[in-house]
CHARMM internal coordinates of N, CA and C (Angstrom, degrees):
IC EDIT
DIST 1 N 1 CA 1.3508
DIST 1 CA 1 C 1.7018
ANGL 1 N 1 CA 1 C 106.72
DIST 1 C 2 N 1.2815
ANGL 1 CA 1 C 2 N 112.70
DIHE 1 N 1 CA 1 C 2 N 112.03
DIST 2 N 2 CA 1.4791
ANGL 1 C 2 N 2 CA 117.58
DIHE 1 CA 1 C 2 N 2 CA -175.75
DIST 2 CA 2 C 1.5441
ANGL 2 N 2 CA 2 C 114.22
DIHE 1 C 2 N 2 CA 2 C -67.20
DIST 2 C 3 N 1.3692
ANGL 2 CA 2 C 3 N 118.07
DIHE 2 N 2 CA 2 C 3 N -28.54
DIST 3 N 3 CA 1.5057
ANGL 2 C 3 N 3 CA 114.78
DIHE 2 CA 2 C 3 N 3 CA -177.97
DIST 3 CA 3 C 1.5466
ANGL 3 N 3 CA 3 C 112.59
DIHE 2 C 3 N 3 CA 3 C -69.72
DIST 3 C 4 N 1.3849
ANGL 3 CA 3 C 4 N 116.61
DIHE 3 N 3 CA 3 C 4 N -11.21
DIST 4 N 4 CA 1.4983
ANGL 3 C 4 N 4 CA 120.92
DIHE 3 CA 3 C 4 N 4 CA -179.41
DIST 4 CA 4 C 1.5237
ANGL 4 N 4 CA 4 C 109.83
DIHE 3 C 4 N 4 CA 4 C -89.18
DIST 4 C 5 N 1.2936
ANGL 4 CA 4 C 5 N 115.44
DIHE 4 N 4 CA 4 C 5 N -6.94
DIST 5 N 5 CA 1.4916
ANGL 4 C 5 N 5 CA 116.74
DIHE 4 CA 4 C 5 N 5 CA 178.98
DIST 5 CA 5 C 1.5341
ANGL 5 N 5 CA 5 C 109.76
DIHE 4 C 5 N 5 CA 5 C -81.65
DIST 5 C 6 N 1.3394
ANGL 5 CA 5 C 6 N 119.84
DIHE 5 N 5 CA 5 C 6 N 117.36
DIST 6 N 6 CA 1.4057
ANGL 5 C 6 N 6 CA 120.72
DIHE 5 CA 5 C 6 N 6 CA -175.60
DIST 6 CA 6 C 1.6871
ANGL 6 N 6 CA 6 C 114.63
DIHE 5 C 6 N 6 CA 6 C -83.94
DIST 6 C 7 N 1.1680
ANGL 6 CA 6 C 7 N 113.35
DIHE 6 N 6 CA 6 C 7 N -1.40
DIST 7 N 7 CA 1.4881
ANGL 6 C 7 N 7 CA 118.82
DIHE 6 CA 6 C 7 N 7 CA -173.74
DIST 7 CA 7 C 1.5611
ANGL 7 N 7 CA 7 C 112.57
DIHE 6 C 7 N 7 CA 7 C -60.82
DIST 7 C 8 N 1.2406
ANGL 7 CA 7 C 8 N 121.78
DIHE 7 N 7 CA 7 C 8 N -50.33
DIST 8 N 8 CA 1.5326
ANGL 7 C 8 N 8 CA 122.62
DIHE 7 CA 7 C 8 N 8 CA -178.97
DIST 8 CA 8 C 1.4273
ANGL 8 N 8 CA 8 C 113.01
DIHE 7 C 8 N 8 CA 8 C -78.62
DIST 8 C 9 N 1.2705
ANGL 8 CA 8 C 9 N 121.37
DIHE 8 N 8 CA 8 C 9 N -28.05
DIST 9 N 9 CA 1.5058
ANGL 8 C 9 N 9 CA 128.25
DIHE 8 CA 8 C 9 N 9 CA -170.26
DIST 9 CA 9 C 1.5110
ANGL 9 N 9 CA 9 C 109.97
DIHE 8 C 9 N 9 CA 9 C -94.08
DIST 9 C 10 N 1.3071
ANGL 9 CA 9 C 10 N 118.41
DIHE 9 N 9 CA 9 C 10 N -30.80
DIST 10 N 10 CA 1.5555
ANGL 9 C 10 N 10 CA 116.23
DIHE 9 CA 9 C 10 N 10 CA -174.29
DIST 10 CA 10 C 1.5124
ANGL 10 N 10 CA 10 C 108.07
DIHE 9 C 10 N 10 CA 10 C -72.32
DIST 10 C 11 N 1.2386
ANGL 10 CA 10 C 11 N 120.30
DIHE 10 N 10 CA 10 C 11 N -31.90
DIST 11 N 11 CA 1.5101
ANGL 10 C 11 N 11 CA 125.43
DIHE 10 CA 10 C 11 N 11 CA 179.30
DIST 11 CA 11 C 1.5448
ANGL 11 N 11 CA 11 C 109.75
DIHE 10 C 11 N 11 CA 11 C -67.89
DIST 11 C 12 N 1.3197
ANGL 11 CA 11 C 12 N 112.39
DIHE 11 N 11 CA 11 C 12 N -40.16
DIST 12 N 12 CA 1.4573
ANGL 11 C 12 N 12 CA 118.80
DIHE 11 CA 11 C 12 N 12 CA 175.64
DIST 12 CA 12 C 1.5397
ANGL 12 N 12 CA 12 C 115.34
DIHE 11 C 12 N 12 CA 12 C -67.50
DIST 12 C 13 N 1.2787
ANGL 12 CA 12 C 13 N 114.40
DIHE 12 N 12 CA 12 C 13 N -37.96
DIST 13 N 13 CA 1.4144
ANGL 12 C 13 N 13 CA 126.20
DIHE 12 CA 12 C 13 N 13 CA 177.41
DIST 13 CA 13 C 1.5785
ANGL 13 N 13 CA 13 C 109.19
DIHE 12 C 13 N 13 CA 13 C -63.81
DIST 13 C 14 N 1.3170
ANGL 13 CA 13 C 14 N 111.61
DIHE 13 N 13 CA 13 C 14 N -52.06
DIST 14 N 14 CA 1.4742
ANGL 13 C 14 N 14 CA 117.33
DIHE 13 CA 13 C 14 N 14 CA -174.90
DIST 14 CA 14 C 1.5197
ANGL 14 N 14 CA 14 C 108.77
DIHE 13 C 14 N 14 CA 14 C -67.75
DIST 14 C 15 N 1.2882
ANGL 14 CA 14 C 15 N 123.84
DIHE 14 N 14 CA 14 C 15 N -34.25
DIST 15 N 15 CA 1.5081
ANGL 14 C 15 N 15 CA 125.44
DIHE 14 CA 14 C 15 N 15 CA 177.02
DIST 15 CA 15 C 1.5229
ANGL 15 N 15 CA 15 C 111.03
DIHE 14 C 15 N 15 CA 15 C -69.62
DIST 15 C 16 N 1.2588
ANGL 15 CA 15 C 16 N 116.88
DIHE 15 N 15 CA 15 C 16 N -38.76
DIST 16 N 16 CA 1.4334
ANGL 15 C 16 N 16 CA 118.51
DIHE 15 CA 15 C 16 N 16 CA 178.97
DIST 16 CA 16 C 1.6435
ANGL 16 N 16 CA 16 C 112.65
DIHE 15 C 16 N 16 CA 16 C -70.84
DIST 16 C 17 N 1.4027
ANGL 16 CA 16 C 17 N 116.69
DIHE 16 N 16 CA 16 C 17 N -33.57
DIST 17 N 17 CA 1.3801
ANGL 16 C 17 N 17 CA 116.70
DIHE 16 CA 16 C 17 N 17 CA 177.14
DIST 17 CA 17 C 1.5743
ANGL 17 N 17 CA 17 C 106.06
DIHE 16 C 17 N 17 CA 17 C -77.98
DIST 17 C 18 N 1.2134
ANGL 17 CA 17 C 18 N 123.40
DIHE 17 N 17 CA 17 C 18 N -31.91
DIST 18 N 18 CA 1.4361
ANGL 17 C 18 N 18 CA 119.47
DIHE 17 CA 17 C 18 N 18 CA 171.55
DIST 18 CA 18 C 1.5316
ANGL 18 N 18 CA 18 C 115.44
DIHE 17 C 18 N 18 CA 18 C -62.21
DIST 18 C 19 N 1.2758
ANGL 18 CA 18 C 19 N 114.42
DIHE 18 N 18 CA 18 C 19 N -34.70
DIST 19 N 19 CA 1.4401
ANGL 18 C 19 N 19 CA 115.86
DIHE 18 CA 18 C 19 N 19 CA 170.93
DIST 19 CA 19 C 1.4825
ANGL 19 N 19 CA 19 C 118.82
DIHE 18 C 19 N 19 CA 19 C -69.04
DIST 19 C 20 N 1.2310
ANGL 19 CA 19 C 20 N 113.99
DIHE 19 N 19 CA 19 C 20 N -29.55
DIST 20 N 20 CA 1.4866
ANGL 19 C 20 N 20 CA 123.17
DIHE 19 CA 19 C 20 N 20 CA 179.72
DIST 20 CA 20 C 1.6081
ANGL 20 N 20 CA 20 C 107.18
DIHE 19 C 20 N 20 CA 20 C -82.28
DIST 20 C 21 N 1.1648
ANGL 20 CA 20 C 21 N 118.56
DIHE 20 N 20 CA 20 C 21 N -29.93
DIST 21 N 21 CA 1.5440
ANGL 20 C 21 N 21 CA 118.95
DIHE 20 CA 20 C 21 N 21 CA -175.12
DIST 21 CA 21 C 1.4981
ANGL 21 N 21 CA 21 C 112.02
DIHE 20 C 21 N 21 CA 21 C -97.09
DIST 21 C 22 N 1.3381
ANGL 21 CA 21 C 22 N 118.57
DIHE 21 N 21 CA 21 C 22 N -25.59
DIST 22 N 22 CA 1.5056
ANGL 21 C 22 N 22 CA 119.95
DIHE 21 CA 21 C 22 N 22 CA -176.20
DIST 22 CA 22 C 1.5492
ANGL 22 N 22 CA 22 C 113.09
DIHE 21 C 22 N 22 CA 22 C -112.61
DIST 22 C 23 N 1.2448
ANGL 22 CA 22 C 23 N 115.16
DIHE 22 N 22 CA 22 C 23 N -53.84
DIST 23 N 23 CA 1.5583
ANGL 22 C 23 N 23 CA 120.99
DIHE 22 CA 22 C 23 N 23 CA -171.47
DIST 23 CA 23 C 1.4746
ANGL 23 N 23 CA 23 C 109.84
DIHE 22 C 23 N 23 CA 23 C -76.63
DIST 23 C 24 N 1.2334
ANGL 23 CA 23 C 24 N 121.67
DIHE 23 N 23 CA 23 C 24 N -57.79
DIST 24 N 24 CA 1.4070
ANGL 23 C 24 N 24 CA 124.51
DIHE 23 CA 23 C 24 N 24 CA -174.94
DIST 24 CA 24 C 1.5853
ANGL 24 N 24 CA 24 C 116.71
DIHE 23 C 24 N 24 CA 24 C -60.99
DIST 24 C 25 N 1.3607
ANGL 24 CA 24 C 25 N 120.18
DIHE 24 N 24 CA 24 C 25 N -44.31
DIST 25 N 25 CA 1.5164
ANGL 24 C 25 N 25 CA 110.67
DIHE 24 CA 24 C 25 N 25 CA 175.94
DIST 25 CA 25 C 1.4806
ANGL 25 N 25 CA 25 C 113.48
DIHE 24 C 25 N 25 CA 25 C -70.00
DIST 25 C 26 N 1.2286
ANGL 25 CA 25 C 26 N 123.99
DIHE 25 N 25 CA 25 C 26 N -28.05
DIST 26 N 26 CA 1.4508
ANGL 25 C 26 N 26 CA 123.90
DIHE 25 CA 25 C 26 N 26 CA 173.68
DIST 26 CA 26 C 1.4945
ANGL 26 N 26 CA 26 C 115.14
DIHE 25 C 26 N 26 CA 26 C -58.52
DIST 26 C 27 N 1.3489
ANGL 26 CA 26 C 27 N 112.28
DIHE 26 N 26 CA 26 C 27 N -40.72
DIST 27 N 27 CA 1.4543
ANGL 26 C 27 N 27 CA 120.92
DIHE 26 CA 26 C 27 N 27 CA 177.19
DIST 27 CA 27 C 1.5472
ANGL 27 N 27 CA 27 C 113.60
DIHE 26 C 27 N 27 CA 27 C -71.69
DIST 27 C 28 N 1.3036
ANGL 27 CA 27 C 28 N 114.36
DIHE 27 N 27 CA 27 C 28 N -32.14
DIST 28 N 28 CA 1.4837
ANGL 27 C 28 N 28 CA 121.59
DIHE 27 CA 27 C 28 N 28 CA 179.40
DIST 28 CA 28 C 1.5707
ANGL 28 N 28 CA 28 C 108.24
DIHE 27 C 28 N 28 CA 28 C -71.80
DIST 28 C 29 N 1.3234
ANGL 28 CA 28 C 29 N 116.32
DIHE 28 N 28 CA 28 C 29 N -45.43
DIST 29 N 29 CA 1.3717
ANGL 28 C 29 N 29 CA 123.48
DIHE 28 CA 28 C 29 N 29 CA -171.26
DIST 29 CA 29 C 1.5519
ANGL 29 N 29 CA 29 C 113.25
DIHE 28 C 29 N 29 CA 29 C -73.76
DIST 29 C 30 N 1.4334
ANGL 29 CA 29 C 30 N 111.27
DIHE 29 N 29 CA 29 C 30 N -22.97
DIST 30 N 30 CA 1.4229
ANGL 29 C 30 N 30 CA 118.71
DIHE 29 CA 29 C 30 N 30 CA 173.34
DIST 30 CA 30 C 1.5387
ANGL 30 N 30 CA 30 C 121.07
DIHE 29 C 30 N 30 CA 30 C -68.19
DIST 30 C 31 N 1.2709
ANGL 30 CA 30 C 31 N 113.92
DIHE 30 N 30 CA 30 C 31 N -13.88
DIST 31 N 31 CA 1.4904
ANGL 30 C 31 N 31 CA 121.10
DIHE 30 CA 30 C 31 N 31 CA 176.30
DIST 31 CA 31 C 1.5616
ANGL 31 N 31 CA 31 C 110.97
DIHE 30 C 31 N 31 CA 31 C -62.32
DIST 31 C 32 N 1.3315
ANGL 31 CA 31 C 32 N 118.30
DIHE 31 N 31 CA 31 C 32 N 145.79
DIST 32 N 32 CA 1.3609
ANGL 31 C 32 N 32 CA 123.16
DIHE 31 CA 31 C 32 N 32 CA 176.65
DIST 32 CA 32 C 1.4480
ANGL 32 N 32 CA 32 C 112.29
DIHE 31 C 32 N 32 CA 32 C -109.93
DIST 32 C 33 N 1.2728
ANGL 32 CA 32 C 33 N 116.40
DIHE 32 N 32 CA 32 C 33 N 123.98
DIST 33 N 33 CA 1.5195
ANGL 32 C 33 N 33 CA 117.54
DIHE 32 CA 32 C 33 N 33 CA 178.52
DIST 33 CA 33 C 1.6379
ANGL 33 N 33 CA 33 C 109.20
DIHE 32 C 33 N 33 CA 33 C -70.89
DIST 33 C 34 N 1.3176
ANGL 33 CA 33 C 34 N 115.78
DIHE 33 N 33 CA 33 C 34 N 138.50
DIST 34 N 34 CA 1.4276
ANGL 33 C 34 N 34 CA 119.70
DIHE 33 CA 33 C 34 N 34 CA -175.51
DIST 34 CA 34 C 1.5440
ANGL 34 N 34 CA 34 C 110.98
DIHE 33 C 34 N 34 CA 34 C -77.66
DIST 34 C 35 N 1.3535
ANGL 34 CA 34 C 35 N 117.52
DIHE 34 N 34 CA 34 C 35 N -31.37
DIST 35 N 35 CA 1.4254
ANGL 34 C 35 N 35 CA 117.28
DIHE 34 CA 34 C 35 N 35 CA 177.82
DIST 35 CA 35 C 1.5801
ANGL 35 N 35 CA 35 C 108.89
DIHE 34 C 35 N 35 CA 35 C -129.48
DIST 35 C 36 N 1.2686
ANGL 35 CA 35 C 36 N 113.80
DIHE 35 N 35 CA 35 C 36 N 110.51
DIST 36 N 36 CA 1.5391
ANGL 35 C 36 N 36 CA 117.29
DIHE 35 CA 35 C 36 N 36 CA 174.40
DIST 36 CA 36 C 1.4445
ANGL 36 N 36 CA 36 C 115.01
DIHE 35 C 36 N 36 CA 36 C -75.38
DIST 36 C 37 N 1.3059
ANGL 36 CA 36 C 37 N 113.38
DIHE 36 N 36 CA 36 C 37 N 163.47
DIST 37 N 37 CA 1.4262
ANGL 36 C 37 N 37 CA 118.84
DIHE 36 CA 36 C 37 N 37 CA -176.02
DIST 37 CA 37 C 1.5110
ANGL 37 N 37 CA 37 C 109.25
DIHE 36 C 37 N 37 CA 37 C -65.54
DIST 37 C 38 N 1.3740
ANGL 37 CA 37 C 38 N 117.70
DIHE 37 N 37 CA 37 C 38 N 141.11
DIST 38 N 38 CA 1.4394
ANGL 37 C 38 N 38 CA 124.00
DIHE 37 CA 37 C 38 N 38 CA 177.30
DIST 38 CA 38 C 1.5218
ANGL 38 N 38 CA 38 C 109.84
DIHE 37 C 38 N 38 CA 38 C -111.26
DIST 38 C 39 N 1.4146
ANGL 38 CA 38 C 39 N 112.98
DIHE 38 N 38 CA 38 C 39 N 137.11
DIST 39 N 39 CA 1.3997
ANGL 38 C 39 N 39 CA 117.52
DIHE 38 CA 38 C 39 N 39 CA -179.13
DIST 39 CA 39 C 1.4193
ANGL 39 N 39 CA 39 C 107.52
DIHE 38 C 39 N 39 CA 39 C -88.82
DIST 39 C 40 N 1.4059
ANGL 39 CA 39 C 40 N 113.23
DIHE 39 N 39 CA 39 C 40 N 132.88
DIST 40 N 40 CA 1.4049
ANGL 39 C 40 N 40 CA 126.57
DIHE 39 CA 39 C 40 N 40 CA -178.22
DIST 40 CA 40 C 1.5079
ANGL 40 N 40 CA 40 C 114.01
DIHE 39 C 40 N 40 CA 40 C -124.18
DIST 40 C 41 N 1.2534
ANGL 40 CA 40 C 41 N 117.97
DIHE 40 N 40 CA 40 C 41 N 151.66
DIST 41 N 41 CA 1.4995
ANGL 40 C 41 N 41 CA 116.99
DIHE 40 CA 40 C 41 N 41 CA -179.46
DIST 41 CA 41 C 1.6392
ANGL 41 N 41 CA 41 C 107.76
DIHE 40 C 41 N 41 CA 41 C -80.11
DIST 41 C 42 N 1.3359
ANGL 41 CA 41 C 42 N 112.15
DIHE 41 N 41 CA 41 C 42 N 171.25
DIST 42 N 42 CA 1.4608
ANGL 41 C 42 N 42 CA 116.22
DIHE 41 CA 41 C 42 N 42 CA -177.57
DIST 42 CA 42 C 1.5832
ANGL 42 N 42 CA 42 C 107.59
DIHE 41 C 42 N 42 CA 42 C -79.34
DIST 42 C 43 N 1.2570
ANGL 42 CA 42 C 43 N 124.48
DIHE 42 N 42 CA 42 C 43 N -22.43
DIST 43 N 43 CA 1.3932
ANGL 42 C 43 N 43 CA 120.01
DIHE 42 CA 42 C 43 N 43 CA 176.28
DIST 43 CA 43 C 1.4397
ANGL 43 N 43 CA 43 C 124.03
DIHE 42 C 43 N 43 CA 43 C -69.82
DIST 43 C 44 N 1.3287
ANGL 43 CA 43 C 44 N 112.49
DIHE 43 N 43 CA 43 C 44 N -22.61
DIST 44 N 44 CA 1.4429
ANGL 43 C 44 N 44 CA 121.83
DIHE 43 CA 43 C 44 N 44 CA -178.90
DIST 44 CA 44 C 1.5812
ANGL 44 N 44 CA 44 C 110.10
DIHE 43 C 44 N 44 CA 44 C -73.53
DIST 44 C 45 N 1.2973
ANGL 44 CA 44 C 45 N 118.54
DIHE 44 N 44 CA 44 C 45 N -15.09
DIST 45 N 45 CA 1.4916
ANGL 44 C 45 N 45 CA 123.84
DIHE 44 CA 44 C 45 N 45 CA -169.77
DIST 45 CA 45 C 1.5211
ANGL 45 N 45 CA 45 C 111.48
DIHE 44 C 45 N 45 CA 45 C -103.25
DIST 45 C 46 N 1.3728
ANGL 45 CA 45 C 46 N 116.21
DIHE 45 N 45 CA 45 C 46 N 7.07
DIST 46 N 46 CA 1.5134
ANGL 45 C 46 N 46 CA 115.81
DIHE 45 CA 45 C 46 N 46 CA 178.45
DIST 46 CA 46 C 1.4718
ANGL 46 N 46 CA 46 C 111.50
DIHE 45 C 46 N 46 CA 46 C -80.11
DIST 46 C 47 N 1.2809
ANGL 46 CA 46 C 47 N 117.62
DIHE 46 N 46 CA 46 C 47 N 133.10
DIST 47 N 47 CA 1.4524
ANGL 46 C 47 N 47 CA 117.89
DIHE 46 CA 46 C 47 N 47 CA -179.81
DIST 47 CA 47 C 1.5439
ANGL 47 N 47 CA 47 C 102.93
DIHE 46 C 47 N 47 CA 47 C -119.45
DIST 47 C 48 N 1.4261
ANGL 47 CA 47 C 48 N 108.71
DIHE 47 N 47 CA 47 C 48 N 154.46
DIST 48 N 48 CA 1.5504
ANGL 47 C 48 N 48 CA 116.39
DIHE 47 CA 47 C 48 N 48 CA 178.93
DIST 48 CA 48 C 1.5302
ANGL 48 N 48 CA 48 C 106.43
DIHE 47 C 48 N 48 CA 48 C -88.89
DIST 48 C 49 N 1.2846
ANGL 48 CA 48 C 49 N 117.79
DIHE 48 N 48 CA 48 C 49 N 177.32
DIST 49 N 49 CA 1.4285
ANGL 48 C 49 N 49 CA 130.52
DIHE 48 CA 48 C 49 N 49 CA 175.44
DIST 49 CA 49 C 1.6078
ANGL 49 N 49 CA 49 C 110.59
DIHE 48 C 49 N 49 CA 49 C -64.78
DIST 49 C 50 N 1.1607
ANGL 49 CA 49 C 50 N 117.96
DIHE 49 N 49 CA 49 C 50 N 151.45
DIST 50 N 50 CA 1.3952
ANGL 49 C 50 N 50 CA 119.06
DIHE 49 CA 49 C 50 N 50 CA 173.29
DIST 50 CA 50 C 1.5370
ANGL 50 N 50 CA 50 C 110.32
DIHE 49 C 50 N 50 CA 50 C -95.85
DIST 50 C 51 N 1.2739
ANGL 50 CA 50 C 51 N 106.36
DIHE 50 N 50 CA 50 C 51 N 136.34
DIST 51 N 51 CA 1.6456
ANGL 50 C 51 N 51 CA 115.97
DIHE 50 CA 50 C 51 N 51 CA 177.26
DIST 51 CA 51 C 1.5473
ANGL 51 N 51 CA 51 C 106.78
DIHE 50 C 51 N 51 CA 51 C -93.01
DIST 51 C 52 N 1.2331
ANGL 51 CA 51 C 52 N 121.54
DIHE 51 N 51 CA 51 C 52 N 99.80
DIST 52 N 52 CA 1.4703
ANGL 51 C 52 N 52 CA 129.32
DIHE 51 CA 51 C 52 N 52 CA -177.84
DIST 52 CA 52 C 1.4523
ANGL 52 N 52 CA 52 C 103.49
DIHE 51 C 52 N 52 CA 52 C -82.64
DIST 52 C 53 N 1.2859
ANGL 52 CA 52 C 53 N 120.34
DIHE 52 N 52 CA 52 C 53 N 138.66
DIST 53 N 53 CA 1.4971
ANGL 52 C 53 N 53 CA 128.50
DIHE 52 CA 52 C 53 N 53 CA -175.85
DIST 53 CA 53 C 1.5342
ANGL 53 N 53 CA 53 C 111.91
DIHE 52 C 53 N 53 CA 53 C -72.45
DIST 53 C 54 N 1.3320
ANGL 53 CA 53 C 54 N 119.12
DIHE 53 N 53 CA 53 C 54 N -18.88
DIST 54 N 54 CA 1.4860
ANGL 53 C 54 N 54 CA 117.06
DIHE 53 CA 53 C 54 N 54 CA -173.86
DIST 54 CA 54 C 1.4564
ANGL 54 N 54 CA 54 C 105.15
DIHE 53 C 54 N 54 CA 54 C -98.57
END
COOR INIT
IC SEED 1 N 1 CA 1 C
IC BUILD
């Protein structure tokens, strides 16, 4: 049964996992976020009650 022979598929499996574990995370982490998080004080986040029309 040729599908049980791991010789041609193990190399493909190992190369794809190497791409997922080494190459792709370094490319994703290299992106620069355009707007970083800004620190705000707690007083600026206070909201009033909503006046519902019904």
